[in-house]
N, C-alpha and C positions, 0 to 999 in steps of 0.2 A: 431542650425538649423534656425532660423528666425520664423516668425509667420505664414508663408504659409506652407501648408501641402506638403510633397513630392508627386510627381505625379507618375503615372504608376501603374501597377498591378504586382503581383508576380505570375509567371507561376507555376502551380502545387498546388496552395493553394486551398484546397478542401472546400466544404461547411461546413463540420464538423470542419475543422481547423479554418475557419473564425468565426464560432460560438464560439469556445473555446477562440479565441483571443478577440473577442468583449465582451464576458462575464467576462473574468478573467485577461486579460493582457493589453488591450489598455487604455491609459490615459483618465480619465473623469473629468468633472468639478464638482462643488459642487452639482449640480442638477442631476448628473448622466449621462449627455450627453457625448458621445464619442468625444474626441478631436483630435484623431490621427487615421491614417490608419495603416494597417500592415506595409506598406513601411516606414511610419514615425517611427514606433516602432523599426524595425530592424536598421534603420539609427541612431536612438537615441542610441541604444545599441552599435552599431559598433563604433560610434564616441566617446562615453564615455569610452569604454574599450581601444580603440586605444590611447587615450590621455595619458595613463600612460607611454607610451614609451618616452615621452618628459621628464619624471622625471629622466631618465637614460641617455638620449642622446638629448641634446638641438637641434641637427640637424636632429633628427629622422623625417622620412617622415610619419607623423601621418595621413595625409589625404590619402596617398596611402595604409597604413595599414588598415585604416577604410574601404576603398573600398574592400580590400581582406576579412576582417571580414564580411562585408555586403554580399558579393557574396557567401561566404561559408554558411552563415545562410539562405539566400533566395534561394539558390540551395538545401537547406535542406541536406547538406553534414555534417553539425555539428550544434548542438544547445546546448546552456548552460542550466543550471537548471533554473527552473521557476522564482525564485526571481530576477535573473539577467535580464531576459526578462522584468519582471514587473517594476523593480525599477532602473535600470541603467539610469543615466541622469535625475532622478526625485528627489524630495525633500527627500524622505525617504532614498534612496540610499543603502539599505541593500540587499546584493547580494548573501548571503550564504543560502544554503538549510538546512544545518544540523549542530547541536551543541551538545556537551556533557557538562553537568553541574555536579559538585560534590554535593553529599548529605552527609553532615557530621552528626555525632551522637550527635547533640545538637539541642535544639529548635531554637536557633538563626540561626544555619547553615541551618536547614531544611527550615525555612521560608524565609531566604535569597534566597535559591534555588527556592522557589515558586515565589518570586518576580521577579527573573531573568527569570524564565520560562515565566511569563506573558509578560515581555518586548520582549523576543525573539519571542513569538507567535504573538504578536502585529506587529512585524516587518516582519512576513511572514516565519519564520523558524520553524523547528521541533527540538525536544530535546530528548536526550537520557540520562538515569540515571542508575547508579547502586545503589540499596538500600542495598547493602551488608554491608555497614559500620554501619547500624542502629542496635541497640541491639534488641534482639528478644522480642516478646510479653511476658508480665508477668515477664520480667527481672527487676532488681532493678533500681530505679532512686534515687541516693543519694541526689540530691539537694532538692527533695520534699518528700523524704521517701516514695515515691509511687512506682508504677510499670509501665513499658513501655507498650504502646499499640502496638508496633511492626511496621515493615515496611509497611505492607499492609494497615493499617489504614492511614498512611501518604501518600501512593499512592493515596488514595481517595481524599485527599486534593489537590494534583496536578491535578487529574482528574477534580475536580470541578472548579479549576481555569482555566483550559484549556477550559472547556465547556462555561464558561462565556466570555472569551476573543474571542473565535472563532465566536461568534454570529455576530460580526460586521466586520469581516475581509474578505479580498479577497482570502486568503488561510486559510484553516482549520489548527489549531494547531494539532500536533500529537506528541506522546511520545513513547519512548521505555523504558520499565522497565525491568531491569535485576537483578536477585538475584543469588548469587553463590550457587552451589549445596551443599556446606558444611555449609550453614547458618542454624541455628536451625529451622527457620520457613519455610524451603523449601517446605514441603508437603502442607502447607496452601497456599503458593505462587503458586504452580502448579495448585491448584484448584480455584484460586481467580477469574477466569473468566468463571467458569463452567456453570453458569446459563445465561450467555450472557447479563445480565442486569447491570453489574457493570464494571467499568474501561473501558468504551467503547472508551475513547480517548487514550488508551494504546495498543500497541503491547507488549507482554511479552515474554521473553526468559529466560531459565535457563542457567546460566554460568557454563559450564561443565569443569572439570579439567581432566588432564591426569590420576591422581591418582584415580578419580572416575571411569573412563572408564576401567582402569585395574581391579578395584574391581568388576565392572559389568561382565567383562570377566570371572572372577574366582568365581563369586557368593559369594563375600566376603563382610564384613562390611567395612565401611569407617568412618573416624572421622569427626564430625561436630564441629565447633568452634564458641564460643561467640565472636562477633567482638568487644564488649566492652573491653574485657580483652585479646583477642587473645588466650585464653586458651581452651583446649578441653571441649566440653559440651555434650559428649556422642557419640553415633555411630548409624548409620542406615545401613540397608542392601542395598547395591548399586543396586542389580537387582530389588528389590521391588520399589525403588525410580524411577529407569529407566522405569520400567513397568508402573508406574503411569503417568510419563511424556508422554509415548507413547500412553496410553489409552486416556488421555485427549486430546492430539493432534488429535487422531482419532475421538474423539467426536466433536471437533469444530475448529481444526486447531491450537490451542494454548495450551501450550506454544511451541515456537520454541526452538532451542538449539543453543548456541554460544560456541565454543571451546576456552575458555579464554586463555589457555596456548599457543595455536597456534597463537592467536592474538599477544601475547606478545613475542613469538619467532620471529615474523616479525616486532616487534616494532622498528622503526628506531632510536628512541631517548630514550632508556631505562634510560639514565642518567638524563632525565628530569622528567619522571614519568611512572607509570604503567597504561596500558589500562584496564579500568574497564567496559566500556560500548561502545555501538555503536549508530549510528543514528536510527531513527524510523524503517527503513526497513532492518537494520542489515548489510548493505554492507560497512559501513564506521566506522571502529574502530577509536576512538578519545581519546586523553587525556582530563582530566578535563579542561574546559574553551577553548577547541579547536573547531574550525569550519572548514568545508571543502567546497570547491567550485567545483561543478561537471559540467560535460558537456559530451555529447555523440556524437560519429561519426555514421552516418547513413551508415551501411554496404551495404544496398540495393542500394546505389548510387556508390558503389565501384566495380561494375562489368562492364567489357568492353569486347566486342567480346567473350562472353562466358567464361571469366576467371576473377580472382581477379585482379583489377587494382592497383598493389602495388605502382606504381609511384604516382598516385593521392592520394592513402591512406597515403603514407609517407608525401606528401605535407600538407594534412589536419591535420595529427598528429602534425607536427611542428607548424602550425598556431594555432592549438587548445591549445597546451602547452603555447605558447606566450599569447594567449587570457586569459587562466585561471590564469596564473601568474599575468597578468595585473589586473584581477578581485581583487586579494588580495590587490593590491596597491590602487585601487579607492574605495574599499568597505567602507561603513559606518557601523561599527560594533555596535551592541546594548549595549555592555559593554566594558569598558576599559580592563578588564582582558582577554576578548576574542580577542580584537585587539592585545594585547601583545603576547598572546600564538600563535595565528594564524600567525602573521608576523614572529615570531621566528622560526616556523617550515615550514611555507609556503606549507602546504599540498594541492595538487590538486588531483582531481579524474576524469581522462579521461576514459570514457567507450564507450560502443557501443549500438546501437539499430539497428533494421532492419536485425538481424542475420537470422531470418526465411526467410525473403525476399531474402537475398543473396543466401541461399541454394536453394530456388525455382528457381531463375534465373540461377543457375549453374546446376540444374537438380539433386540435391543431397537430398535424403530423410533425414529429421531431425531425429536424433537418430541413424542413420546408422554409422558403423565404419568409413566410409569416412567423414561423417559430424563431428565426434569427432576429427579425425585427423586434419581436416581443421580448426576447432575451435582453437585447440592448435597452429597451424601454424599462423593463423591470429592474435591471441592475443599476441603471442611471438613477431611478427613483430611490433605491436602497442606498446608493452611494451618497446622493444629495441629502437625503434625510439623515443618514448616519453622520455626515459631516456637520449638519446643522445641530444635531443632538450633541456632538462632541464640543461644538462651539458654545452651546448653552451650558454644558458642564464647565467649560473653561471660565465662563462668567461667574460661576459659583465657587469653583474650586481652584482656578488658576490654570494657565497653559502648562504644557509639559515643560520641565525645567530646561531642556535644550532648545526651546522654541526660538530664542534669539539667535539669528544667523541661519535658521532653517529656511526651507523653501516656502514656508508659510509666513515668514517675517517680511511682509511687504506693506507699504504704506496703504492705509485705508482698509486693510483686511483684519477681521476680528481674530483674536487669539483662538487657538484650538487646543483641546485637552489631550488629544492622542495623535502621535506622529503619523500613524496609519490607522485606518478605520476598517477597510474591507479586504477580505481574502476569500477565495473560493477553495475550500479544502475538501479532500475526500472525507466522506462521512460514514465510512463503513459500519461501525457498530452503533453509532447513535441513530443512523437511519433505520437500523433494525428495531431499535427501541421505539422510534417514531412510526414504524410500519410504513415507510415511504421509500421512494427511490433515492439513490445515493447521489449527492452533489448535483452537478449539472450533467450527469451521465444519462444516457437513454436506458430503457429497460434492457436487461441482458437477455431475458427470455420471457415469453408469456406463460409457458408451461414447460417444466423440465422434469427429468427423472433423476432421483438421487438414491444412492445405495447407502443405507445406514449400516452401522457397525455389525449388526447381526445378519448382514447380507440381504435383508429385505429390501425390495424395490418400492419406493414411494413416488407418487406423482404430485409435484408441487405446482400450484396454479396461482398466478398473480391475482390478488384479491379484487382489484378493480375489474379485471377481465371476468373473473368468476361472477361478480355482481351483475355486470352488464349481460353476460350470457344467460344468467337466470332471469333477469328482468325482461330480456328480449325473447326468451323461450327457446334458445338453441343450446342450452347447457346439457351435457351428458358426460359421464365418466369416460365413456369410450372416445368421445371427441377430445377430451383433455389429454388422454393417453396418446391419441393420434398427433395432437399438436406437439406434445413432448418428444415424440419420436421424429416428427418432421422438422422441428426446430423453428418453425415460423407459422404465422396464420395468413400470410399475404396471398397464398394461392389455394386456400381451402374454401371452396365456393359456398358451402352451406353457412359460412359466417358472413353476415351482412357486410357489404362493401365499405360502408362508413366506419364500421368497427375495425375491419382489416386495415383501413387507411391510417387510423390513429395508433393502433397497437403495433408500432414498428419497433424492432429491436436493434441492438448495437451493430449486428452484422448485416442488417438491411440498409444501414445508413452508410453512405460512401465516406471514405476517409476525408475527402475534401469537405463534406458537410460537418464532420466532427471538428475540423479545424475552424470552419466558419462559426460554429457555435462557441468554441473556445475563444475566438477573437471577439465575438459579440459581447461576452461577459468580461473579457479582459479590458475592453475599451473603457469601462467604468468601474474598474477594481484597482485599489491602491497598490496592492501587492501583486500576486500572480494567481493563475487559475490552474488547479489540479484537474487534469483531464487525460483520459487514455484514448488514443486513436486506435480503434480496433480494425484489424485487417483479417481477411480470411486466410486460411492456410495457403491458398493458391496465389496469394499476392506476390509480386515480383520485387526484387531489390529496387527497380526503377520506380515502382509504386511508392515505396517508403521514401526514396529520395525526393519525389515530387511533393510529398506531404511535409518533409522537413523544410524544403524551400518555401512552400506556401505558408508555413507557420512563421517564417522569417518575414515574408512579404506582408503578412497580415498583422504584424506588430505583436505577436505573441511573445511572452517572456521565456518560454521554454516549450518543449514538447516531449511527450512520452508515447511510444507506440507499443502495441502488442499484437504480434501475428499469431493467430490461433494455432495452438499445437506446437509452438516453437520452444516451449520449455518442457522439462521432464515432469513425470508424475501427474499426468492428466488421465483420469480413469472414468470420469463421469461425463455425460454429454447431453446436449439438447436434441440429439438425433441418433439414429441407429448407426453403429460403427461397421464399416465394411473392411474386413481384414485383407491385406495383400496376400497373394500367393506366397507360400513358404519360401524363404531364401534358399539358394542352392546348397548352402551348408547343411540344411535340415531335410530330413526325409519327408516327402509328401505322401508317402504310402501309409495306409491304415494297418498294414500287416506288420506284426512284431518282428523286428530284425534279430537274427541270431548273433550271439556274441562270438567274435573271432578269438583266436588264442592270444593275440597280442594287440594292445591298444596303446596309443600315446595319451599322456595326460598331464595335467597341471594341478598343483595343490596350493590352496590359498588358506592362510591363517586368518581367522576372524576372531576378534576378542568379544566374548559375550559375557553376560552377567553370571553365567555358570562356569566360566573359565574359557580358555582358548578352544576354538572349534576349528578343526582342519577339514577343509572341503576339497575333495579331489574330483576333478571333472575329466572324464575320458572321452575321446572321440574315435570314431571309425572313419572309413573313407567318405561316408555320406555326411557326417557332421557329429553333433553332440550325441553321445550314446548312453553314458551312465554317470551316476554321481554317488560317491561314498563320503561318509562323515566319520570323524574320529574325535572324541572329546578328550581334551587334555586331562580332565579328571574322569577316569574310567568308571563305568557303571552308573547306576542311578537313573532317574526318570528322564533327565535331559539327554543322556546318551542314547537311551532306547528310543525316545521320540525323534531324535536327530537321525538315527539309523532308519527309522520308519519313513521319515521324509525322503531320505536318500533313495530307498527302495521304490517309493512311489514316483519320484522324479525320474528314476531310471526307466521304470515301466512306461511312463508317459512318453519319454523321448524315443524309446525303442518302438513305440506304437504310433509315432508320427506327430505327437503334440509338440507345438513350437515352444522353444525355450522362453520366449517373451511372455507366453501365456502362463507358464509355470511361475515366472517372476511376478506376474500380475497377481497371482493367487497368494503368494507367500509374502510379498513385500508389504511392510507396514504392520504385520501381526505383532502385537506387543505382549509382554508378560510382566510379572511383578518386579523383574530385576533387569532393567536395561543396562547398557554399558556404553561409556564414551560420550563424547560431545560433538556437536556440529556434524561435519562430513563423516566422522568416524563413529557416530552414534549407532548402536545396534539395539533394536528393541526386543529381540528374542532370538532363539536359535533358528526359527523359521525365517526371520528377517535376515539373519546372517547368511543363510543359504542363498536367499534371493540376491543379496548384495554380492556374494561371491560369483554367482552366475552372471550378474550384470557386468562385474569387473572382467570376467573372462570373455564375455561377448564383445565388450569394447576393445579389449586387448587383441582379440583374434579377428576383428574386422567384420563381425556379424552385423547384419541389418537389424537394428532394434526399433525402427520406426513403425508406427501404425498409420495407415491411410485414414483420413478423417472425412466423413461424408457430411458432417455438420459441425457447428461450433462446439468446441470441447470445453468442459469445465472441470477444474481440479477437484479432488476430494479433500476435505478438511482432515488433517491428521489427527484431530482431537475427537470429532464427532461423526465423521463420514459425510458431513453436509456439503453444500455446494460452495465452491470458491470462485469468486469473480475477480478479475483484474481491473483495478481502478487507480488512476493516479500513480502508476508505478508500483502498486502494492497488490497483494492478494488477500481477500477478506471472505470469511465464511458468513453466509447470510443466515445460518441457522444458530450457531453458538457464539458468533462474534470473534472467533479466532482471526488474528491478523498477522501477516508476515512483518508488517511495519509498525508494530506497537499499536 
């Protein structure tokens, strides 16, 4: 491109999209100044990816192809995964979103994998691992005559490395940890994230086998194996293990489950290796040292005159397959082993976003039989056209090198360029850029309230609903506020019935309908489908078990569930919150309690950026009574501010304010000098006080839960925006922050 910036604006680029691009994607100088516009970025990506055509055809019209790629992206008809947008045409040049690394059963292999993980995360990728090869805890180690610490202890090493690397990156590192259900440590693995304070850089899933599911069905025992020797190491009751998985998923959404035998049934290159793991969100099964390059078609842009525009959809599929195959060619891989394996199989993952938008434009309710049938039809079309495009590329460029012996190597079948073509990935940040719904998920809300960092309350409205409301004459700010507080439109009678029928949200769709939709897309997807099954807070453990069994029956390759309110740090909602009566530990009276002469108390040391802060919490017979702070470094602004916080907290408690309300006000306040990493990260002295109160309440058995009257949404730690759970991850729809890279 030259030194001058490309001119012009991109129609349809929203304020939120621009915020995400400026914060996470656009090129900057060493001082952090933005050096390019969105137009520059898309042109940079288009030209870089199109240049690969000249490697196969010296007479290729690279400029013409770049124009097509640019138009497809700036019309938001197709967008590649985030690393491609960030890094194409730049020095780093790492364009893949997901990788799988092997973890062998030796100290050398384990720490090689840790090193490789750090390099991948530094380059902007996420990693998946199977820890199933590691010998169980307390097993023998011949080289030292000692005993093994087991896979979970080593997972903590990977977690710590991820925490360190992500501090300075533009994309957060994320991991998937999988353990086979027949590993001796499986019960410990199922519970390894139970307290939500450990392994926070991991999604975890249990690798389920067909033999295990058959044993569950018959309430039978199944054999576990020591991976060191591959010999039987005992047996477990399958139904008890399955029940533990379900109960823990009900508690906090993890572990998910991956049907390993199904992944390998569809493994296109079994002669090269066995699939042991997936990428962090579970939709991309990969061989060890393999990476995949993902991109998504915006189905919301594929509607014309009230019908699916299959002509344009076919054009975009063909362009997208060309684009993604070119990505493999120009990619700068972080490891030579990854370059070799990726080029040998040339897997791509073409998926979709904007599915909910397409259904709304067609007037079809999400979850209805008509929507399930259309999902199958649309995905079959994309898969068929994608495979045809890949075969056309193979005629020009050759089949993928590992084609011979693959599942495609059959008499009379044309060679294919890519071992896999389709994947349904979560599209968190790129769907924000495209101003469309995420993946194949339904709308999370039609209108919702969010609290920004200055504590102002804003009402956000789905743009399609706002347009319909204005066109049909029932729009008002008061109505939007009411919808945000109510959490749904289905029983607001002043909204026309046909509008209420199609603007359904995730929590109005039954869990069974979520699975039916996932299965519809899975039927015609090479890899897997990233989809979250949303449950209301009132869902039972039996409800979750029913969905896990249904996912198996419907030939899904995995399932992730999220029960509303089952994780910590949810402070924003799509409805008004009703607080429970104060716990018996806390005073319900609004009358200030007098201080007795003697109180019992506990002191907590919190490390802050200003030095150690000692937080003393005292109780009387009623409950929490007062809080004192002492700074390790006496005097100064920090000490005086901390003392002031302590006095105000004490006054609040003595006047009947509940402790969890105090925590809510203080938690997450940040200053210029945070301290620590991961679970121990303290953002400010106020945040330290909140964390000390939390620790005390947990240790002392206080009820810290809030009753929820409507679906809850977490607050983004970076901008205060709205966080949605999708595909086992949490994504901010305002600034693009993601828990999972």
